[in-house]
VEXDREN-2710 file (C-alpha; in Angstrom, 1 decimal):
% VEXDREN-2710
k/r/px/py/pz
1/MET/107.9/144.1/-32.3
2/ALA/107.3/143.6/-28.5
3/THR/103.9/142.5/-27.4
4/ALA/102.2/144.9/-25.0
5/ARG/101.8/143.3/-21.5
6/PRO/98.3/143.3/-20.1
7/ALA/97.6/145.9/-17.4
8/ARG/98.1/144.6/-13.9
9/ARG/94.9/144.1/-11.8
10/PRO/94.7/146.2/-8.7
11/LEU/95.4/144.8/-5.3
12/LEU/94.5/147.2/-2.4
13/ARG/91.1/148.3/-3.5
14/PRO/89.6/144.9/-4.2
15/LEU/91.0/143.6/-0.9
16/VAL/89.3/146.4/0.9
17/GLY/86.2/145.8/-1.1
18/TRP/86.0/142.1/-0.3
19/VAL/86.6/142.7/3.5
20/LEU/84.0/145.5/3.7
21/GLY/81.7/143.6/1.4
22/ALA/81.8/140.5/3.5
23/LEU/81.0/142.4/6.7
24/GLY/78.2/144.2/4.9
25/LEU/76.8/140.8/3.7
26/VAL/76.7/139.5/7.3
27/LEU/74.8/142.6/8.5
28/SER/72.4/142.7/5.5
29/VAL/71.6/139.0/5.8
30/SER/71.0/139.4/9.6
31/ALA/68.7/142.4/9.0
32/CYS/66.8/140.4/6.3
33/PHE/66.1/137.6/8.8
34/LEU/65.1/140.2/11.5
35/LEU/62.6/141.9/9.1
36/ALA/61.3/138.7/7.5
37/PRO/58.7/137.9/10.2
38/PHE/57.2/141.5/9.7
39/LEU/57.6/141.9/5.9
40/GLY/57.9/138.4/4.5
41/GLY/61.2/136.9/3.2
42/ALA/61.0/138.3/-0.3
43/ARG/60.0/141.9/0.8
44/ALA/62.8/141.9/3.3
45/PHE/65.3/140.8/0.6
46/TRP/64.2/143.5/-1.8
47/ARG/64.2/146.2/0.9
48/LEU/67.8/145.7/1.8
49/ALA/69.7/143.6/-0.9
50/PRO/69.7/146.1/-3.9
51/GLY/71.2/148.7/-1.6
52/TYR/73.8/146.5/-0.3
53/VAL/74.8/145.4/-3.9
54/ARG/75.0/149.0/-5.1
55/GLY/77.2/150.1/-2.2
56/THR/79.5/147.1/-2.6
57/ALA/79.7/147.9/-6.4
58/ARG/80.8/151.5/-5.6
59/LEU/83.6/150.1/-3.2
60/PHE/85.0/148.1/-6.1
61/GLY/84.6/151.1/-8.5
62/ILE/81.9/149.2/-10.6
63/ARG/79.5/151.6/-12.6
64/ARG/76.2/149.8/-13.4
65/GLU/74.5/150.7/-16.6
66/LEU/71.3/149.5/-18.2
67/ALA/70.5/150.1/-21.8
68/GLY/67.4/149.2/-23.9
69/TRP/65.1/148.7/-20.9
70/GLU/62.7/151.5/-22.0
71/ASP/62.2/149.7/-25.4
72/LEU/60.7/146.6/-23.7
73/PRO/56.9/146.3/-23.6
74/VAL/55.5/148.1/-20.5
75/GLU/54.1/145.0/-19.0
76/LEU/57.5/143.3/-18.9
77/ARG/59.1/146.5/-17.5
78/ASP/56.5/146.9/-14.6
79/GLY/56.5/143.1/-13.8
80/SER/52.8/142.6/-14.6
81/ARG/53.8/140.0/-17.2
82/PRO/56.4/137.5/-16.2
83/ALA/59.4/136.6/-18.5
84/ILE/62.6/134.6/-18.4
85/PHE/65.6/136.9/-18.9
86/ILE/68.7/135.1/-20.2
87/SER/72.3/136.3/-20.9
88/ASN/75.9/135.4/-21.1
89/HIS/77.7/134.6/-17.9
90/ALA/81.3/135.8/-17.3
91/SER/81.7/137.0/-13.8
92/LEU/81.0/135.9/-10.2
93/PHE/79.4/139.3/-9.8
94/ASP/76.8/138.7/-12.5
95/PRO/73.9/137.4/-10.3
96/PRO/73.9/140.3/-7.7
97/LEU/74.5/143.0/-10.2
98/VAL/71.9/141.8/-12.6
99/VAL/69.3/141.4/-9.8
100/SER/70.0/144.8/-8.3
101/THR/70.0/146.5/-11.8
102/LEU/66.8/145.0/-13.5
103/PRO/63.8/146.9/-12.2
104/CYS/61.3/144.1/-12.4
105/ARG/62.6/142.1/-9.4
106/PRO/63.5/138.8/-11.0
107/VAL/64.8/135.8/-9.0
108/PHE/67.5/133.5/-10.2
109/VAL/67.5/129.8/-11.2
110/ALA/70.6/128.7/-9.3
111/LYS/72.4/125.4/-8.6
112/ARG/71.5/123.8/-5.4
113/GLU/75.0/124.0/-4.0
114/LEU/74.7/127.8/-3.9
115/GLY/72.0/127.6/-1.3
116/GLN/74.5/125.9/1.1
117/VAL/76.9/128.8/1.1
118/PRO/76.8/130.6/4.5
119/PHE/74.9/133.8/4.5
120/LEU/74.7/134.1/0.8
121/GLY/72.8/130.9/0.4
122/TRP/70.6/131.7/3.4
123/VAL/69.4/135.1/2.1
124/ILE/68.7/133.9/-1.5
125/TRP/66.6/131.0/0.0
126/LEU/64.8/133.6/2.1
127/ALA/64.2/135.7/-1.2
128/GLY/62.6/132.6/-3.0
129/PHE/65.3/131.9/-5.6
130/ILE/64.8/128.7/-7.4
131/PHE/67.3/125.9/-6.8
132/ILE/68.0/123.2/-9.3
133/ASP/69.8/119.9/-8.5
134/ARG/71.8/119.3/-11.7
135/GLY/73.0/115.9/-10.5
136/ASP/69.6/114.4/-10.2
137/ARG/67.4/114.5/-13.4
138/ARG/64.2/113.7/-11.7
139/ALA/64.8/116.3/-8.9
140/ALA/65.9/118.8/-11.5
141/ARG/62.6/118.2/-13.4
142/ARG/60.5/118.6/-10.4
143/SER/62.3/121.9/-9.7
144/LEU/61.6/123.1/-13.2
145/THR/57.9/122.2/-12.8
146/ARG/57.8/124.2/-9.6
147/ALA/59.6/127.1/-11.4
148/ALA/57.1/127.0/-14.2
149/GLU/54.3/127.4/-11.6
150/ARG/56.1/130.3/-10.0
151/ILE/56.4/132.0/-13.4
152/ARG/52.7/131.4/-14.2
153/ASP/51.9/133.0/-10.9
154/GLY/53.8/136.2/-12.0
155/GLN/57.4/135.7/-11.0
156/SER/60.0/136.7/-13.6
157/ILE/63.3/134.8/-13.5
158/VAL/66.9/135.2/-14.7
159/ALA/68.9/132.2/-16.0
160/PHE/72.4/131.8/-17.4
161/PRO/71.9/129.1/-20.2
162/GLU/75.6/128.5/-20.4
163/GLY/75.4/126.9/-17.0
164/THR/78.8/128.2/-15.9
165/ARG/81.1/131.2/-16.3
166/SER/83.1/131.6/-19.5
167/ARG/86.8/131.8/-18.9
168/ASP/87.7/133.6/-22.1
169/GLY/84.6/135.7/-22.8
170/ARG/83.4/133.5/-25.6
171/LEU/79.8/132.3/-25.4
172/LEU/79.4/128.7/-24.3
173/PRO/76.7/126.5/-25.8
174/PHE/73.3/127.1/-24.3
175/LYS/71.6/124.4/-22.3
176/LYS/67.9/123.7/-23.0
177/GLY/66.5/124.1/-19.5
178/PRO/65.5/127.8/-19.6
179/PHE/63.9/127.4/-23.1
180/SER/61.9/124.3/-22.1
181/LEU/60.7/126.3/-19.1
182/ALA/59.6/129.1/-21.3
183/PHE/57.6/126.7/-23.4
184/GLU/56.0/125.1/-20.3
185/ALA/55.2/128.3/-18.6
186/GLY/54.1/130.1/-21.9
187/VAL/56.2/133.3/-21.2
188/PRO/58.6/135.3/-23.4
189/VAL/62.4/134.9/-23.3
190/VAL/64.1/138.3/-23.0
191/PRO/67.8/138.0/-24.2
192/PHE/70.3/140.5/-22.9
193/ALA/74.0/140.9/-22.9
194/ILE/76.3/141.6/-20.0
195/GLN/79.2/143.8/-21.1
196/GLY/82.2/144.3/-18.9
197/GLY/81.8/141.5/-16.6
198/ALA/84.8/139.5/-17.7
199/GLU/87.0/142.6/-17.4
200/ILE/85.8/143.5/-13.9
201/LEU/86.0/140.0/-12.4
202/PRO/87.0/137.1/-14.7
203/LYS/86.8/133.5/-13.7
204/GLY/90.1/132.5/-11.7
205/THR/90.8/135.7/-9.8
206/TRP/89.7/137.7/-6.8
207/ARG/91.3/141.0/-7.9
208/VAL/88.3/143.1/-9.1
209/ARG/89.0/145.9/-11.6
210/GLY/86.6/148.7/-11.5
211/GLY/84.8/149.8/-14.7
212/PRO/81.4/149.9/-16.4
213/TYR/79.1/146.9/-16.1
214/ARG/76.5/147.2/-18.7
215/LEU/73.2/145.3/-19.3
216/VAL/71.9/145.6/-22.9
217/MET/68.5/144.4/-23.4
218/GLY/67.3/142.7/-26.6
219/THR/64.0/142.0/-28.2
220/PRO/61.6/139.6/-26.4
221/LEU/61.2/136.2/-28.1
222/ASP/57.7/134.6/-27.9
223/PRO/57.9/130.8/-27.5
224/GLY/54.6/130.5/-29.4
225/THR/56.3/131.6/-32.6
226/PHE/58.9/128.8/-32.4
227/ALA/58.5/125.2/-33.3
228/SER/60.4/123.8/-30.4
229/PRO/62.5/124.8/-27.3
230/ALA/65.5/124.0/-29.5
231/ALA/64.6/126.5/-32.1
232/LEU/64.0/129.1/-29.3
233/ARG/67.4/128.3/-27.9
234/GLU/69.0/129.0/-31.2
235/ALA/67.3/132.3/-31.6
236/ALA/68.3/133.4/-28.1
237/ASP/71.9/132.3/-28.7
238/SER/71.9/134.4/-32.0
239/ALA/70.5/137.4/-30.1
240/VAL/72.9/137.4/-27.2
241/ARG/75.8/137.1/-29.7
242/ARG/74.4/140.1/-31.7
243/LEU/74.2/142.1/-28.5
244/LEU/77.8/141.2/-27.6
245/GLY/79.0/142.0/-31.1
246/MET/80.1/138.3/-31.7
247/PRO/80.1/136.4/-34.9
248/GLY/76.9/134.4/-35.5
249/GLY/74.6/137.0/-34.1
250/ALA/71.5/137.6/-36.2
END
């Protein structure tokens, strides 16, 4: 019996999307820097960036969805209590789509190299994203300490504990950083699953395929109920697997 060949990924629409998206990025970043002296960097970012991401997603045919948000405690939903949101990471589009979809305006913990990317790095630096130098343990530790201070001051963050994008959709082992940070800052970890990211833009291609991009929120995990960051990491891994429908989910 012949094996069905996978559907070919589109060519023209993603090509147009990347060209127009790049032009829109240049204009949006320029506008952010023009507004920053009057609004502040973070306010300028949130005034413009979500609209840019939503428009670019429509160019590619991406339909953003958010499920389970209304079941979270109100203080997490309105941003009055900070949290660390963690999920799987399968697509280059995950950071902008997550930030533009979650209503609580979180910032990302990102590798330092991302801050050096023209336009993109500049605007996320302006927005106050948290950069980590993974090649220098002391510098990384200082960055995490500053991140804990930001969280205690009320800033929610998003982190991808896998540390990199999965090539095949399987969940990679979680790194300990976000969970040690949750213990240090004393804030809940909110696991969620990204469904559809790998189908839209998997690692290794630029040919975006439109479709649903769904964030499914899980139950918050209180670090005070766990014996260690390692135990919290195991619980978060199990929760994300369950939300993804993978073996090993609790």
